[in-house]
C-alpha positions in Angstrom: 12.0 0.2 -7.9 11.0 1.7 -4.5 7.4 2.0 -5.6 7.3 -1.7 -6.7 8.4 -2.9 -3.3 5.6 -1.1 -1.6 3.1 -3.3 -3.4 2.6 -6.3 -1.2 1.4 -9.5 -2.9 0.4 -12.3 -0.5 -1.4 -15.6 -1.0 -4.2 -16.5 1.3 -7.9 -17.2 1.6 -10.1 -14.4 0.4 -13.7 -13.6 1.3 -16.4 -15.2 -0.8 -18.9 -12.7 -2.3 -21.7 -15.0 -1.3 -21.0 -14.2 2.4 -21.1 -10.5 1.8 -24.3 -8.3 1.6 -24.4 -7.0 -1.9 -25.8 -3.5 -1.9 -26.7 -3.1 -5.6 -28.8 -0.3 -7.0 -31.9 -2.0 -8.3 -34.1 0.2 -10.5 -37.6 0.7 -9.1 -40.5 -0.6 -11.0 -42.3 2.8 -11.2 -39.1 4.6 -12.5 -39.5 2.7 -15.8 -41.6 4.1 -18.6 -43.3 0.7 -19.0 -45.1 1.5 -15.7 -47.5 3.6 -17.8 -48.5 0.6 -19.8 -48.9 -1.5 -16.6 -51.2 1.2 -15.3 -53.1 1.0 -18.5 -53.5 -2.7 -18.0 -54.8 -2.2 -14.5 -57.2 0.4 -15.8 -58.5 -1.9 -18.5 -59.1 -4.7 -16.0 -60.9 -2.3 -13.7 -63.1 -1.1 -16.6 -64.0 -4.7 -17.5 -65.0 -5.6 -14.0 -67.0 -2.3 -13.7 -68.8 -3.1 -16.9 -69.6 -6.5 -15.7 -71.3 -5.1 -12.6 -73.2 -2.5 -14.6 -74.5 -5.3 -16.9 -75.6 -7.2 -13.8 -77.4 -4.2 -12.4 -79.1 -3.0 -15.6 -80.9 -5.1 -18.2 -81.2 -2.3 -20.7 -78.7 -3.0 -23.5 -78.4 0.7 -24.3 -77.0 1.4 -20.8 -74.6 -1.5 -21.0 -73.4 -0.5 -24.5 -73.1 3.2 -23.4 -71.0 2.3 -20.4 -68.7 0.0 -22.4 -68.3 2.7 -25.1 -67.6 5.3 -22.4 -64.9 3.2 -20.7 -63.4 2.3 -24.1 -63.2 6.0 -25.1 -61.5 6.9 -21.8 -59.1 4.0 -22.2 -58.2 5.0 -25.7 -57.7 8.6 -24.7 -55.4 7.8 -21.7 -53.6 5.2 -23.8 -52.9 7.8 -26.5 -51.6 10.3 -23.9 -49.4 7.6 -22.4 -47.9 6.6 -25.8 -47.4 10.3 -26.8 -45.6 10.9 -23.5 -43.3 7.9 -24.0 -42.5 9.0 -27.5 -41.7 12.5 -26.4 -39.4 11.1 -23.6 -37.7 8.8 -26.1 -37.2 11.6 -28.6 -35.8 14.0 -26.0 -33.4 11.3 -24.7 -32.2 10.5 -28.2 -31.6 14.2 -28.9 -29.7 14.6 -25.6 -27.5 11.5 -26.4 -26.8 12.8 -30.0 -26.0 16.3 -28.7 -23.5 14.9 -26.1 -21.9 12.7 -28.7 -21.5 15.5 -31.3 -20.3 18.1 -28.7 -17.8 15.6 -27.3 -16.4 14.8 -30.7 -16.1 18.5 -31.6 -14.3 19.2 -28.3 -11.7 16.5 -28.8 -9.9 18.3 -31.6 -9.2 21.6 -29.9 -8.3 19.8 -26.7 -5.8 17.6 -28.5 -4.2 20.7 -30.1 -3.9 22.4 -26.7 -2.3 19.3 -25.3 0.2 19.0 -28.2 1.3 22.7 -27.9 1.6 22.5 -24.1 3.8 19.4 -24.4 5.8 21.2 -27.1 6.4 24.2 -24.8 7.1 22.0 -21.8 10.3 20.7 -23.4 13.4 21.9 -21.5 14.9 23.7 -24.5 11.7 25.6 -25.0 11.6 26.7 -21.3 15.0 28.4 -21.3 13.4 31.8 -21.9 10.4 31.3 -19.6 10.2 32.5 -16.0 9.2 30.0 -13.2 5.8 31.8 -13.1 5.2 31.1 -16.8 6.3 27.5 -16.4 3.7 27.2 -13.6 1.0 28.6 -15.9 1.9 25.9 -18.5 1.5 23.2 -15.8 -1.9 24.7 -14.8 -3.0 24.7 -18.5 -1.8 21.1 -18.9 -3.6 19.8 -15.8 -6.9 21.6 -16.7 -6.7 20.3 -20.3 -6.2 16.7 -19.0 -9.3 17.1 -16.8 -11.3 18.3 -19.8 -10.0 15.4 -21.9 -11.1 12.9 -19.3 -14.5 14.5 -19.0 -15.0 14.5 -22.8 -13.9 10.8 -22.9 -16.4 10.0 -20.1 -19.2 11.8 -22.0 -18.4 9.8 -25.1 -18.6 6.6 -23.1 -21.9 7.7 -21.6 -23.2 8.4 -25.2 -22.1 4.9 -26.3 -23.6 3.2 -23.3 -27.0 4.9 -23.6 -27.2 4.1 -27.3 -26.1 0.5 -26.7 -22.9 0.9 -28.7 -20.3 0.4 -26.0 -17.4 -1.4 -27.7 -15.5 -4.3 -26.1 -12.2 -5.5 -27.6 -11.3 -8.7 -25.6 -7.7 -10.0 -25.1 -6.3 -12.6 -22.8 -5.2 -10.6 -19.8 -3.7 -11.4 -16.4 -5.8 -9.3 -14.0 -3.2 -9.4 -11.2 -0.5 -7.9 -13.5 -3.0 -5.3 -14.8 -3.8 -4.3 -11.2 -0.1 -4.1 -10.3 0.6 -1.7 -13.2 -2.3 0.5 -12.2 -1.1 0.6 -8.5 2.4 1.5 -9.6 1.0 4.4 -11.6 -0.9 5.7 -8.6 1.8 5.0 -6.0 3.2 8.6 -6.2 -0.3 9.9 -5.2 -0.5 7.4 -2.4 3.0 8.4 -1.2 2.0 12.0 -1.1 -0.9 11.2 1.2 1.1 8.7 3.2 -1.4 5.9 2.1 -0.3 2.3 2.1 -1.6 0.1 -0.8 -1.5 -3.7 -0.6 -2.3 -6.3 -3.2 -3.2 -9.8 -2.2 -3.9 -12.6 -4.7 -4.1 -16.3 -5.0 -1.0 -18.1 -6.4 -2.6 -18.8 -9.8 -5.3 -16.6 -11.3 -6.5 -17.8 -14.8 -6.2 -15.4 -17.8 -9.4 -13.5 -18.6 -10.8 -12.6 -22.0 -11.4 -9.0 -21.3 -10.9 -5.5 -22.8 -7.7 -4.3 -20.9 -8.4 -0.6 -21.6 -12.0 -0.8 -20.3 -11.2 -2.9 -17.3 -8.2 -0.7 -16.5 -10.5 2.2 -16.5 -12.7 0.5 -13.9 -9.8 -0.4 -11.6 -8.3 3.1 -12.0 -11.6 4.7 -11.0 -12.0 2.5 -8.0 -8.5 3.0 -6.8 -8.4 6.8 -7.4 -11.7 7.1 -5.4 -10.2 5.1 -2.6 -7.2 7.4 -2.5 -9.2 10.6 -2.7 -11.7 9.7 0.0 -9.3 8.0 2.4 -9.2 8.8 6.2 -5.6 10.1 6.4 -5.8 10.9 10.1 -6.1 7.3 11.1 -3.4 6.1 8.7 -4.7 5.5 5.1 -4.8 2.0 3.9 -6.1 0.6 0.6 -6.3 -3.2 0.1 -6.8 -4.9 -3.3 -7.6 -8.6 -3.3 -8.1 -10.9 -6.3 -9.3 -14.5 -6.1 -10.9 -17.3 -8.2 -14.5 -18.1 -7.4 -15.6 -21.2 -9.4 -16.2 -19.9 -12.9 -15.3 -16.3 -12.2 -12.6 -14.0 -10.8 -13.5 -11.8 -7.8 -11.8 -8.4 -7.5 -12.2 -6.3 -4.4 -10.8 -3.0 -3.2 -11.2 -1.8 0.4 -10.3 1.5 2.1 -10.7 3.1 5.5 -12.2 6.3 4.0 -15.2 8.4 4.6 -17.7 5.6 3.6 -21.0 6.1 1.9 -24.1 7.4 3.7 -27.1 5.0 3.9 -29.3 7.4 2.1 -26.9 7.6 -0.9 -26.2 3.9 -1.4 -29.0 3.3 -3.9 -27.9 6.2 -6.1 -24.2 5.5 -6.1 -24.1 4.0 -9.7 -26.3 6.7 -11.2 -25.0 9.3 -13.6 -23.5 12.5 -12.2 -24.2 11.4 -8.6 -21.8 12.1 -5.8 -22.4 11.2 -2.2 -23.0 14.1 0.1 -20.0 13.5 2.4 -17.6 13.3 -0.6 -18.5 16.9 -1.5 -17.3 18.0 1.9 -13.8 16.6 1.0 -13.6 19.2 -1.8 -12.3 16.7 -4.3 -12.9 17.0 -8.0 -15.2 14.6 -9.7 -18.0 14.4 -12.3 -20.0 11.5 -10.8 -19.6 9.5 -14.0 -16.9 7.0 -13.1 -19.0 4.4 -11.3 -21.8 4.6 -13.8 -19.3 3.8 -16.6 -17.6 1.2 -14.4 -21.0 -0.6 -13.9 -21.7 -0.6 -17.7 -18.2 -1.9 -18.5 -18.4 -4.8 -16.0 -21.9 -5.7 -17.1 -20.8 -5.6 -20.7 -18.2 -8.3 -19.8 -21.1 -10.4 -18.3 -19.9 -9.6 -14.8 -21.4 -7.8 -11.8 -20.3 -5.0 -9.5 -21.5 -4.0 -6.0 -20.2 -2.6 -2.7 -20.4 -2.7 1.1 -19.9 0.5 3.0 -20.3 2.1 6.4 -20.1 5.8 6.8 -17.0 6.9 8.7 -15.4 3.5 8.5 -14.7 2.8 4.8 -16.0 1.1 1.7 -15.3 -2.1 -0.2 -16.1 -2.4 -3.9 -16.4 -5.8 -5.6 -16.7 -6.9 -9.2 -16.6 -10.3 -10.8 -15.5 -11.2 -14.3 -16.3 -14.6 -15.9 -13.3 -16.8 -16.6 -14.8 -17.9 -19.9 -16.5 -14.8 -21.5 -18.7 -15.2 -24.5 -21.2 -12.9 -26.3 -19.6 -9.5 -25.6 -21.8 -6.5 -26.3 -20.5 -3.9 -28.6 
């Protein structure tokens, strides 16, 4: 009950996302494999213009035909190389995705067995003949096994996302209640770091048609990141706010943590990426959480972004449509 009282729920006006600079990672045009085909188009146009000037300069049809044939041959050669490169990249990516999926599935069984045996040995009646040191070993095994299970689950999600098979099972959910439950689960960690968590929401937030498991994963990731990278010296605070914005619900979570360096902002939603200053905090992490969070929110037809200043803190935002149709998966 003490933990419940620490969650402050207030009604009040919340910031509109339209008034905030949305720092979203936009993929660069030349990072896409289709750039090769755009380059091919430019080359073809250049060849056509060059052929035109050759035809204007020389009246001999043999020269014109020869120049056109040469340009066509070069274009076909480069086009073939481009297509082969794209096919190789696609095949390598498919093999990588399949390998991750198969490996992750194969790891789940032994990890589940380890978890079951550790839980069995952790029962009080089974620990009567164990020394405190041995009980400590069991806890270490359990914690390490849980980290491995989370990593395997993340890799499976990555595999589904990359193959376009991310599954969404929507239910009518109260986002405020969902957030409250997640905050309660993380309250012991906040208490340990002397961090204050507050939750502010409008009086009535409509029910959302969302996948509670997937969206919980997003909120859990954003909250755990805020708690891990908080600035404890200046008094840690994490503020969660939920409001209705026309035909969508806006969720935001702010902290006074280490912030995100300017040079890292465009990479923050990429796989396996961790900002340089977070590495100095010596906190564990795979760099997969935000990549998965972005995919989950976008699969719900929502959007996610952030505002951050290094050394002062970060605010992550995401929106979910009130009426959700056409889920992917």
